[in-house]
C-alpha positions in Angstrom: 27.8 85.3 -29.3 27.6 88.9 -30.6 30.5 89.5 -33.3 30.6 93.4 -32.5 29.4 95.6 -29.8 28.8 99.3 -30.9 28.7 101.7 -27.9 26.4 104.5 -29.4 23.7 104.5 -32.0 24.3 108.0 -33.3 25.0 108.8 -36.9 28.4 107.0 -37.2 27.6 104.1 -35.0 24.2 103.6 -36.5 25.6 103.6 -40.0 28.3 101.1 -39.1 25.9 98.8 -37.3 23.6 98.8 -40.1 26.2 98.0 -42.8 27.7 95.2 -40.7 24.6 93.6 -39.9 23.5 93.6 -43.6 26.9 91.9 -44.3 25.9 89.1 -42.1 27.6 89.9 -38.7 26.0 89.8 -35.4 25.8 93.3 -34.0 24.8 94.7 -30.5 24.3 98.4 -30.3 24.1 100.1 -26.9 22.7 103.5 -26.8 22.6 105.6 -23.7 19.5 107.6 -24.8 16.0 106.4 -25.6 14.6 105.3 -28.8 13.7 107.8 -31.5 9.8 107.2 -31.0 9.0 110.9 -30.3 6.7 112.0 -33.3 8.5 115.5 -33.4 11.8 113.9 -34.2 10.4 112.8 -37.6 8.9 116.2 -38.6 11.5 118.3 -40.0 10.6 121.5 -38.1 10.0 119.5 -34.9 13.5 119.5 -33.6 13.1 123.2 -32.4 10.5 121.9 -29.7 13.1 119.2 -28.6 16.2 121.3 -28.1 15.8 121.9 -24.3 14.5 118.5 -23.6 15.9 115.2 -22.4 16.9 114.0 -26.0 20.0 115.9 -25.6 23.0 116.1 -23.3 23.4 119.7 -22.1 27.1 119.8 -21.4 28.1 122.9 -19.2 31.4 124.1 -20.6 34.0 125.4 -18.4 34.1 129.3 -18.1 35.5 130.5 -21.4 38.1 133.5 -20.7 37.5 134.6 -24.4 33.7 134.8 -24.0 34.0 137.0 -20.9 33.9 134.1 -18.7 30.7 132.8 -19.8 30.2 128.9 -19.7 27.9 128.3 -22.7 26.0 125.0 -23.0 27.2 122.4 -25.7 24.5 120.1 -26.4 24.8 116.9 -28.0 22.1 114.2 -29.2 21.1 111.6 -26.6 18.7 109.3 -28.4 19.0 106.7 -31.1 20.2 108.2 -34.2 22.3 110.8 -32.2 22.7 114.3 -33.5 21.0 113.1 -36.6 17.7 112.8 -34.7 17.6 116.3 -33.2 19.7 118.5 -35.7 18.6 120.9 -38.5 19.2 118.3 -40.9 21.4 120.3 -43.0 23.5 118.2 -45.5 27.1 119.7 -45.9 30.1 117.4 -46.3 32.9 120.1 -46.2 35.6 120.9 -48.6 38.0 118.6 -50.6 40.9 120.1 -48.8 39.7 119.1 -45.6 40.0 115.4 -46.2 43.3 115.9 -48.3 44.6 117.6 -45.2 43.8 114.6 -43.1 45.7 112.3 -45.6 48.7 114.6 -45.6 48.9 114.7 -41.9 49.1 110.9 -41.7 45.5 109.5 -42.0 46.4 107.5 -45.1 43.4 106.3 -47.1 41.2 109.4 -45.9 41.8 111.9 -48.7 38.9 113.5 -50.6 39.5 110.9 -53.3 39.2 108.0 -50.8 36.2 109.2 -49.1 34.0 110.6 -51.9 32.8 107.2 -52.7 31.3 106.6 -49.3 29.4 109.9 -49.3 28.0 108.7 -52.9 27.2 105.2 -51.7 25.2 106.6 -48.6 23.2 109.0 -50.6 19.7 108.9 -52.1 19.5 112.3 -53.6 16.2 113.5 -54.8 17.8 115.9 -57.4 21.5 115.3 -58.0 23.2 112.4 -59.6 26.6 113.1 -60.9 30.3 112.7 -60.0 29.6 113.7 -56.6 26.3 112.4 -55.7 24.3 109.3 -55.8 20.9 107.6 -55.5 19.4 104.6 -54.1 21.6 104.7 -50.9 20.1 104.5 -47.4 20.4 108.2 -46.6 17.6 110.4 -48.1 19.0 113.8 -49.2 16.2 116.2 -50.4 15.6 119.5 -51.5 13.3 121.8 -49.3 9.7 121.6 -49.8 8.8 124.7 -47.9 11.2 127.8 -48.1 10.3 131.2 -46.2 10.0 134.5 -47.9 12.8 135.7 -45.8 15.1 133.0 -46.8 14.7 133.7 -50.4 15.4 137.4 -49.6 18.8 136.3 -48.0 19.7 134.2 -51.1 19.2 137.4 -53.2 20.8 139.8 -50.8 23.8 137.6 -50.6 24.2 137.8 -54.4 23.9 141.7 -54.1 26.7 141.5 -51.7 28.8 139.7 -54.1 28.5 136.1 -53.1 27.7 134.0 -56.4 24.8 131.7 -56.2 25.3 127.9 -56.0 22.9 125.1 -56.3 25.2 122.5 -54.7 27.4 123.1 -51.6 28.8 119.5 -52.0 30.0 119.4 -55.6 33.2 120.6 -57.2 33.3 123.8 -55.2 31.6 124.8 -51.9 31.7 128.8 -52.3 28.5 130.5 -52.9 25.0 131.0 -51.3 21.9 128.9 -51.8 19.3 126.7 -50.4 20.5 123.7 -48.4 19.8 120.0 -49.0 18.5 118.1 -46.0 18.7 114.6 -44.6 15.0 113.9 -45.3 13.0 111.6 -47.5 9.4 112.0 -48.4 9.0 114.7 -45.9 10.3 113.0 -43.0 13.7 113.3 -41.1 16.2 110.4 -42.4 18.7 109.9 -39.5 21.0 107.0 -39.2 18.4 105.2 -37.2 15.9 105.5 -39.9 18.4 104.9 -42.9 20.6 102.1 -41.5 19.3 100.6 -38.3 15.6 99.9 -39.2 16.4 98.2 -42.4 19.1 96.1 -40.7 16.7 94.9 -38.0 14.9 92.9 -40.8 18.1 90.6 -41.1 17.8 89.4 -37.6 21.4 90.1 -37.0 21.1 93.3 -35.1 20.1 93.9 -31.4 19.8 97.5 -30.3 19.5 98.3 -26.5 18.6 101.8 -25.3 19.0 103.4 -22.0 22.2 101.7 -21.6 25.3 103.7 -20.1 28.4 101.9 -20.8 30.7 102.2 -17.8 33.8 100.6 -19.1 35.5 98.5 -21.7 36.5 94.9 -20.6 39.8 93.6 -21.4 42.0 90.5 -21.4 45.4 91.8 -21.4 45.5 94.3 -24.4 42.4 92.8 -26.0 39.1 94.3 -25.7 36.6 91.7 -25.0 33.3 93.4 -24.0 31.7 96.2 -22.0 29.9 96.8 -18.8 26.8 98.8 -18.9 24.2 100.1 -16.5 20.5 99.8 -17.5 17.7 100.6 -15.2 20.0 100.4 -12.1 21.3 97.0 -13.1 25.1 96.4 -14.1 25.6 93.9 -16.8 28.6 92.7 -18.7 28.4 91.5 -22.4 31.2 90.2 -24.7 32.2 90.5 -28.3 33.4 87.7 -30.3 35.6 90.1 -32.6 35.6 93.8 -31.6 34.3 96.6 -29.5 33.7 99.9 -31.3 33.2 103.1 -29.5 30.8 105.6 -31.3 29.7 108.0 -28.6 31.1 111.1 -30.1 33.7 113.6 -29.4 32.7 114.1 -25.7 31.6 110.5 -24.5 34.1 108.5 -26.4 37.3 110.0 -24.8 35.5 109.9 -21.5 34.7 106.2 -21.7 38.3 105.4 -22.8 39.7 107.3 -19.7 37.3 105.4 -17.6 38.6 102.1 -19.1 42.3 102.9 -18.3 43.2 104.5 -21.6 44.3 108.0 -21.6 46.7 110.7 -20.1 48.6 109.4 -17.2 48.2 112.2 -14.8 44.5 112.4 -15.7 43.8 108.8 -14.8 46.1 109.0 -11.7 44.1 112.0 -10.5 41.0 109.9 -10.5 42.3 106.7 -9.2 42.0 104.8 -12.4 44.5 102.1 -13.1 46.4 102.9 -16.3 46.2 100.4 -19.1 47.6 102.2 -21.8 49.1 105.6 -21.7 47.7 107.8 -24.5 48.4 111.4 -23.7 46.1 112.9 -26.7 43.0 111.2 -25.7 40.6 114.2 -24.8 42.9 116.8 -26.5 42.4 118.5 -29.9 38.8 119.3 -29.2 37.3 121.7 -31.9 34.1 123.0 -32.4 32.5 125.8 -34.5 31.3 128.8 -32.7 28.6 131.5 -34.2 27.1 134.7 -33.2 24.2 136.7 -34.6 23.6 139.6 -36.9 19.8 140.5 -36.9 17.3 142.8 -38.3 13.6 142.8 -37.1 10.9 142.6 -39.6 8.5 145.3 -40.3 5.6 142.7 -40.5 4.9 139.2 -40.1 7.5 137.5 -42.1 9.5 134.3 -41.6 8.3 131.8 -39.0 7.5 134.2 -36.0 4.2 132.9 -34.5 4.0 129.8 -36.4 4.1 127.8 -33.2 1.4 129.5 -31.5 -1.4 127.0 -30.5 -3.8 127.6 -33.5 -1.1 128.0 -36.0 0.5 124.9 -34.7 -2.6 122.8 -35.2 -3.0 124.4 -38.7 0.6 123.5 -39.7 0.4 120.3 -38.2 -2.6 119.2 -40.3 -1.1 120.6 -43.4 2.0 118.7 -42.8 0.1 115.4 -42.0 -2.3 115.6 -44.9 0.0 117.1 -47.5 3.5 117.2 -46.5 3.5 120.9 -47.2 3.8 124.1 -44.9 6.0 125.5 -42.3 6.5 122.2 -40.5 8.3 121.0 -43.5 11.0 123.5 -42.9 14.3 122.8 -41.3 14.5 126.5 -40.1 18.1 126.9 -41.2 17.0 126.8 -44.9 19.9 128.5 -46.6 23.8 128.9 -46.1 26.6 131.0 -47.7 30.2 130.2 -47.8 32.8 132.6 -48.7 36.5 133.6 -48.0 36.8 136.9 -46.3 40.5 137.2 -47.1 40.6 136.2 -50.7 37.0 136.0 -52.4 38.4 133.5 -55.0 40.0 131.0 -52.3 38.1 128.2 -50.6 35.7 129.6 -48.0 36.8 130.2 -44.4 33.5 131.5 -43.3 30.0 129.7 -43.2 26.7 131.6 -42.6 23.6 129.8 -41.5 20.4 131.9 -42.1 17.4 131.5 -39.9 13.9 133.3 -40.7 13.4 133.9 -37.1 15.2 136.0 -34.3 17.7 133.7 -32.7 20.0 135.5 -30.4 20.1 134.5 -26.7 21.9 131.4 -27.0 20.7 127.9 -26.8 18.2 127.9 -24.0 17.3 131.4 -23.6 15.2 132.8 -26.3 13.5 135.8 -25.0 12.8 138.1 -27.9 9.4 137.6 -29.4 9.6 139.5 -32.7 9.7 138.5 -36.3 13.3 139.0 -37.9 16.1 137.6 -39.9 19.1 136.3 -38.4 22.5 135.5 -40.0 24.9 133.3 -38.0 28.7 133.4 -39.2 31.1 131.1 -38.1 34.9 130.5 -38.6 35.0 127.0 -40.7 38.5 125.9 -39.6 39.2 127.3 -36.1 42.7 127.3 -34.9 41.5 127.3 -31.2 42.0 123.9 -29.4 40.2 122.7 -26.3 40.0 119.5 -24.3 37.9 116.8 -22.6 38.8 115.6 -19.0 37.2 113.5 -16.5 35.2 115.2 -13.8 35.3 112.1 -11.6 35.5 108.3 -12.0 31.9 107.9 -11.8 30.5 107.0 -15.2 27.3 108.8 -14.6 29.0 112.3 -14.3 29.5 114.4 -17.4 33.0 115.1 -18.3 34.8 118.5 -18.1 34.2 120.3 -21.5 36.5 123.1 -22.3 36.4 124.2 -26.0 38.6 127.2 -25.4 36.6 129.2 -27.8 38.5 132.3 -29.5 41.8 131.4 -27.7 43.7 131.8 -30.9 43.5 135.3 -32.1 43.1 134.5 -35.7 39.6 133.1 -35.0 38.4 136.5 -33.7 40.1 138.2 -36.6 38.1 136.1 -39.1 35.0 136.3 -36.9 35.1 140.2 -37.2 35.2 139.9 -41.0 32.5 137.5 -41.0 30.4 139.7 -38.9 31.0 142.6 -41.3 29.7 140.4 -44.2 26.6 139.2 -42.4 25.7 143.1 -41.6 26.2 144.0 -45.3 24.0 141.1 -46.5 21.1 142.3 -44.2 21.5 146.0 -45.7 21.1 144.9 -49.1 18.0 146.0 -51.3 16.4 142.5 -51.4 16.0 142.6 -47.6 14.5 146.3 -47.6 10.7 145.2 -48.1 10.9 142.9 -45.2 13.2 144.3 -42.4 13.5 147.7 -40.6 16.1 150.1 -41.8 17.8 150.2 -38.5 20.0 147.1 -37.6 18.9 145.4 -34.2 22.1 143.6 -33.5 24.9 144.1 -33.1 23.3 147.6 -33.6 24.3 150.7 -35.6 26.2 152.0 -32.5 28.7 149.2 -32.7 31.2 150.1 -35.3 34.8 149.9 -34.2 36.6 146.7 -33.7 36.7 146.8 -29.9 33.0 147.0 -29.5 32.4 144.3 -32.1 34.8 142.0 -30.7 33.2 142.5 -27.2 29.7 141.7 -28.9 31.1 138.5 -30.4 32.6 137.3 -26.9 29.1 138.1 -25.3 27.0 136.3 -28.0 29.3 133.5 -29.3 27.8 130.0 -28.9 28.3 126.5 -30.3 27.1 125.3 -33.6 27.0 121.8 -32.1 30.0 120.4 -34.0 32.6 119.1 -31.5 35.3 116.8 -32.9 39.0 115.7 -32.7 39.4 114.3 -29.2 40.5 110.9 -30.5 42.7 112.1 -33.4 43.4 109.8 -36.1 47.0 109.3 -37.6 50.0 107.3 -38.2 52.3 109.2 -35.7 53.0 107.8 -32.4 50.9 110.5 -30.5 47.7 109.8 -32.6 45.0 107.9 -30.6 43.7 105.8 -33.6 45.4 104.6 -36.7 43.9 105.2 -40.1 42.1 101.8 -39.7 40.5 103.3 -36.6 42.1 100.9 -34.2 42.9 102.3 -30.8 46.8 102.3 -30.5 48.2 99.9 -28.1 45.1 97.9 -27.9 43.6 95.0 -30.0 39.9 94.5 -31.0 39.0 98.0 -30.1 38.2 100.9 -32.5 36.7 104.3 -32.5 34.0 105.2 -35.3 32.7 108.7 -34.7 33.6 112.3 -35.4 36.3 112.2 -32.4 38.6 110.8 -35.0 38.9 113.8 -37.2 42.3 115.4 -37.1 40.8 118.6 -37.9 37.2 120.0 -38.2 35.5 119.9 -41.6 34.5 123.0 -43.2 30.8 122.9 -42.4 28.1 120.8 -40.6 29.5 117.5 -39.3 26.5 114.9 -39.7 27.3 113.9 -43.2 30.9 113.3 -42.4 29.9 111.2 -39.5 27.7 109.0 -41.8 30.8 108.8 -44.1 33.1 107.7 -41.3 30.6 104.8 -40.5 30.3 103.8 -44.1 34.1 103.6 -44.6 34.6 102.0 -41.2 32.3 99.2 -42.2 34.4 98.4 -45.5 37.8 98.6 -43.3 36.3 96.1 -40.8 34.9 93.9 -43.5 38.2 93.7 -45.4 36.7 95.5 -48.5 
């Protein structure tokens, strides 16, 4: 019999499965998406061509009052490796204070001092080995092999605007501007599927099934004993000797808990679901980063505009295959800047992703065909909170996703300040040889706070970082305890970004890997 069933083969679930199997446990992973066979997954720049395809769930959010009633798409990975197979491979861990805040709020054992060893253990860094970084781990972390001229201009311009240079966003301090490191190894993407699942297959202890939609968790009394799943139209039940672990992410995990009778009482009653355990916070506390663009068009052919045209795509593909060089080696989001717009000496409260292309019309509506430079600021620790609810009791139906972006006024205040800094960077001398003198977006005519607030409401979009819907803590209202056990139940854990009490200050994939690493030690009694 299988010891552990893990529902979801994404960044956290894949990491956990690999570690458990390597330790001798029998592990079954059930992933609703397909295998990560697609060749574009493994080419760093290839993900751009996958974003509107079937390798992601495209969740339609509820109309957002603070976004002028728009209902933007919130995509999440729907493939083995999860978001780590289809993201921009940016390796950012967040700030020390993020994790210390978790511990202070009741997530004992999750302070920065506690989690740092797991970041280090996971890492195979091609440049850094020090008190914050490691080598020889499963997860490849590499410097970029190809950097656009526009990206280098951004790094210089940000320094001209007063932001210091940093060579490491994941060291002693996050503040600064610089090139990102990426989750790649030898020029190929290194997702949890590549880093953890493939090596674990060699042990004979791991079974991975794709195309499996888990419909509910099975119980004997208060003990989770297995799951029921749908594969190719056939409903199957499978049982675990030790535990069931949910690793579907901040949208799918609370949905599955509610479908299994664990969740808010009124929500379950509304859909005719028998209540097994009343947990009012399941699906609550949803947090996500929201970004919006500042753009200048280029005066000539700079950045990556046109690199996906048929002839250039063939050239770039051959260069990548033969030499592991050229634009296909880019992750497109090649640089970041972190700063505090209230107090420049304090820890950052704004992150800026830079893209050497024009990226404006949201997720699936890229209409402008011009070379350009785009800076996307986002508030690192938004105060706005949303929720996940069931749309129906049908497991095949997407849940109701309501992030409630900008529902807290402080998020708009910081967004306006972040946009001001982004516009300032694009106006610096280092950008002058590359971009037009007149700002494209928001545009020189938008200068007052009301107009810029309207611009942010009209252009705001997800940064693909939903977390928090199965909050970890030691209080009665928390969904999971610091050992990631679902409260009120036995043999059932949650191991994914839904357990975050609060959103980390940056991209969330590295933190998901860490959660999987730490969960493995918790479960193995280490």
